[in-house]
N, C-alpha and C positions, 0 to 999 in steps of 0.2 A: 231241331235243326233249323238253320237259317234257310229261308226260301232262296231259290236260284234267282239272280237278278233278272228283271224283265229285259227282253231284247227290243231295242228301238231300231226300226229299219230306216232307210235313207229318207223316206217321205216324213216319217215321224220326227226325225231330227231337223229336217227342213222346216216343217211347220213350227216347231219350237223356236228355231232360230229366227224365223220371220216374225213371230209374235214378239220376241224380245227386242227385235230391231225395229219394231213399229212399222213393218212392211206388209202386214196382213190388213191393217186398216190404219189410216192416219189418226194420230192422237191429238187431242185438244189440250196440250200442256205447254207451259212456258218453254221458250227456247233453251234457257239455261238448264232447266230440269232435264230436257232431252239430251243436251251435251253431257251432262253429268251421268245420266243413266247409261249412255253409250261409253262411258269412261274416256271421253274425248273422241275426236274425229281426226283421222289422219289427214294432214294438210301440207303435204310436200308441195303442192300447187295451191295458190290462194283460194280459188273459186270452188273446188269440189265440195267442201263442207256445206256450202249454201244449197247446192243441188241435193245433197244428201238429206238436209233438213227439210227442204221443200217436199221431197218424196215421203217423208215420215210424219209431217205435222199438218194439221188443219190450219188454213189461213196463214201460212208462214209469210212473214214480211222480210224481204231480203235486206232491208235497212237495219233490222234489229241486231243482227250479229255485229255489224260495224259499230253500232252504238254501244254494244257490250264491250267491244275491244277498245274504243276510244275512251270509254269511261273506266277502263282497266279492270272490269269485272270478268272478262274473258281474254285469253291471250294465246299466242302460238309459241310453242316451246318444244324442244326435243325431249321425248319421253320413251314410250314403249318401242322396243326394237331399235332404239337410236334414231327414230324418225320424228319429224316435225308433226305435232298434233295441236289442234284447237281444243282447248280445255278451259274450264272455269279457273279463275285465279286461285280459289281455295284448293282445287285439285292440283294445280301446278305446284304449289308449295308442299303438298303432301305426297304427290306421286314422284317428284323428281328425286328425292333421296333414295327411294326404293329402286328406281330404274338407273341410278348412277352406275350401278355395277355393270350394266351393259356397255356404257361408255368407257369405264375403266378397262374392260376387256379389249376394246379397240386400241386404247393407249398402250396396253401391254404388248399388243401385236407388233408395235414399232419401237420397242424398248431399246433395241440396238441402235436405231437411228437417233434416239434421244440421249444416248450415253454421253455424259459430260455436260448435259444441259441442266442448268439450275431452274427447273420448272417452277419452283415455289416463287422465286424472285420474278420470273417472267410473267407468271399468272397474276401476281400481285400488281405488277405494272399494267398489265392488260386490263385488269379490273378497274383501275383508276381511269384509264383512257376511255373505257366503255361507259363508265358512270359519269364522266365529265360531259359526254355527248354520245348519243347513239351513233355507231360507226358501221359502215359496210365492211365486208370481209377485205376488200381491197384497201380501204382506208386503214384498217387495223394492221394489215401486213406492212403497209408503208411505214406506219409509226413504229412498229416493232423492229423493222429493218434499221431505222435510224438509231434506236436505242440498243439493239443487240446485233451489230453488223457482222459478228463472227458466226452467226447461225443462219440457217435457212428460214427466212421469214414465213414462207408458206407452211413449213412444218410447224413452226411456233404457233401460227394462227390456228392450224388444225388442232394442235394439242390444247390450246387455250379453250377452244370451243367445246372440247370434251370435258374440261375440268370445271368450267364456270356455267351455271344455269343461265342461259341467255334467252331473252324475249325478243322476238322479231316484231318491231314496233309498227303501229299504223303510220302512214296510210297503207302500207303493205298488208294485204289480207282483207281490206275493206272492199266490198263488192262495188265495182264501177270505178274504183280509184286505182292509181298506179304509183309506182315509185320503187327506187332501189331498196333491196332488203337491207335494213339496218338493225343493229342489235344493241341492247343494253342489258345490264344484269337484272335478274329477277328481283333481287332485293331493292335495287334502285327504282325499278318500274313500279313496284307495289309500295315502296316506302314501308317495308314490312319489318315487324319485330319478330325475329326468329323464335323468341321464347313464347310467343302467342300462337304459333302455328298449330294447325290441327294435325295431330300425329296419325299416321296410317301404318298399319302393320302389313306384312306379307299375307297374313290371314285375311285382312280386309280386302286386299288387292284381289285375291283369288275369289272371294265371295262376290265382289262386284263384277268380275269377269263372268262368273257363272250367271249372274242376273242378266247380263247383256248378251251372252254367247252360248250358254249351256243348253243341254247337257254336254259335258266335255271331259276329255281325258287329261291326265297330267301333261302329256306331250302337247296337247292343244293349248293349255294355259301358258306353257313355256314358250311355245311358238309365238303366241300373241305378245307376250311381255318381253321376250328376248332373254329372260332370266333362266338360269339352270337350277337343277336340284330342288325343284318345288314339290317333289314327291313327299317329302316329310311334312311339308305344310298341309298338303291335301290329306295325308294320313291323320294328321292332328285334327283336321276339320271333319273327317269322315263320320264320326258319330252324329254330326249335325246335318249330314247330307243324305240324299238318296243315291243308291248305286244302280246303274243300268249296264247293259252291254250293247255294243253295236253289232252289226251283222258279221263282223270279223272277230268277235269275241273280246274286243277291247273293253275294259272297264271305263264307264263314264260316270261322272258325278254331277249332282244337280241340287239346287235349293228345293226343299220340299214344297214350297208354295209358289214356285215359278210356273208360268203357263207352259203346258204341253198339249197343244190342240190335237184333235183327231187328225190323222194323216189325210183324211178326205176333205178337210176344210178347204174351201175355195181360196185361191191366192190371186189377187189382181195383178195385172201387168204393172211393173214399176221400172223407172229409170234410176240406175245406180251410178254415181259419178266415178271418175278416175280415183284410184287409190283408196276406195272405200274399204273400211275394215271388215265389211261383210264377207269379202272374198279373201281376206288376208289373215284371219284370226284363228285358224285351225290348222293343225298339222295335217289332218285328213279333211280335205275340202269337199268330199263327195256329197255332203249334205246340201251344197249350193252350186257346185260346178264340177263337170267331169274333167279328168286329167287332160283329155284332148283339147277341150275348150280352154282350160287354164293356160295351156301352152300358147294359145292364140292371143290372150289378153296380157300376159306377162312378157314384156319386151326385154331384149338383151341389155338395154341401157337403163333398166330400172323403172320404166313407165308401166303403170298398171292401167290399162285402158278402161274407159267407161263401158258398162254393160247394161243390159235390160233383162228383166225377169218375165218369163212366161210360165204359168203354173208353178211359180215359186223358184224356178231354177234359171241359171244364166242360159240365155237362148241366143245371144248375139251381142254386138257392140253398137255404140252410137257416138256421134259427135255433132257439134253445132258449128256451122260455118256462117260467117257474116260478111256480106259484101254488098255495096251499093244499096244500102238500106234494107236488104233482105236477110232474114235469119232462117237458115235451113237446117233442120235436124235430119242427119243422114243415118239411117239404120242399116246395119250389116248383119243379117241373120246367119246363124251357123247351120240352120236347117229351115226348110219351108215353113212359113207362118200361116196357120189356118186362118180363114177369113174372119171369124169373130175376134181372134186375138190381134189380127192386123188392124182391124177397125179400132179396137181398144187402144192399141199403141198409137195410132194416128191421133185419136182424141186426147190421150194423155200427153203425147208429144206437143200438140198445139197448146195445151194448158201450160206445159213447161215453158215453151217459147214466149207465151204471153206474160208469164210471171217473171222470167229471167231477162227478157229482152223486149220490154214494153215499148221502147222507142223505135223498134224496127217497123218499117212501113208495111212489110208483108212477112208472114210466117208460112213456112212450107215444110212438109214431111216427104222425104224421099227414101225408098227402099233399094238397097243393092240386091243383086241376085244372090241366093243362098248357095 
């Protein structure tokens, strides 16, 4: 008889997740390796991936990501869940075909609005415009309105962005730089030969997810990717995986050689940036945040606030405010912070301010009341 799967409690899942996410201890690995291990970093705002990498890597240099982007080895593109991610160039070309189904679903949701629109012709024209020169959304809408005056330019621009893999080009996304978000096509940005692309299957996608976020259920991987009907993929992979159960009896799958530390393993305080996939990539997020606290960091307008971890779990929020040469890290606890952890947060926060805002004349940490 087959043995009953081992049950992993909340702390066991927490420590496994932190180990995969490089949040139990900082790793001395290249930035590109970290980005690829994490299967990209959500980047709806330009700066959060930098903070996320600083919290995960030893001796992280904020300038390195910008260098990867300007040299076109890393880029920002819409992928999992239809959201903007910072990924390696090679992952961009292999992940986008798999996640295109998510964007196709968005397009189908407005099929009635697009009835009578020759999307093939419009998309071909938009591709030429974007490859001639990177364009902002406003610039693209203006040009589409000139060429297709009988249609809603905003709707056309939205549909085009769903159909064409677009790169948000630098300086947007480079730490310390500014600029309007402009886009060109993935093919034009990489001058890529589609026949030479590295193929990735849904099997590969699930295995990479488990390496970064497991153990996990089918619903978890679907939530992270935005894709549906992945049960048959996991079933196909099952002979290569270990099966566990969570405290609610759900089946979880994992790579046999992936780290699953002892639940009592100490977890240091860590600052996690806005939009980090740590809090977004499971259908059941109890391994990292309570439902009560989740409601406080997820805003109605789609902002996912920055959080900090105490004993491995989300314990509160934080943000940096800069004015008159001072950089202040304001910490908002969800519960009182014991003195040792408060001291650790102050020390870690000052290190973060020194790394991210070295030009500030003073750095300070402030705690709000719990």
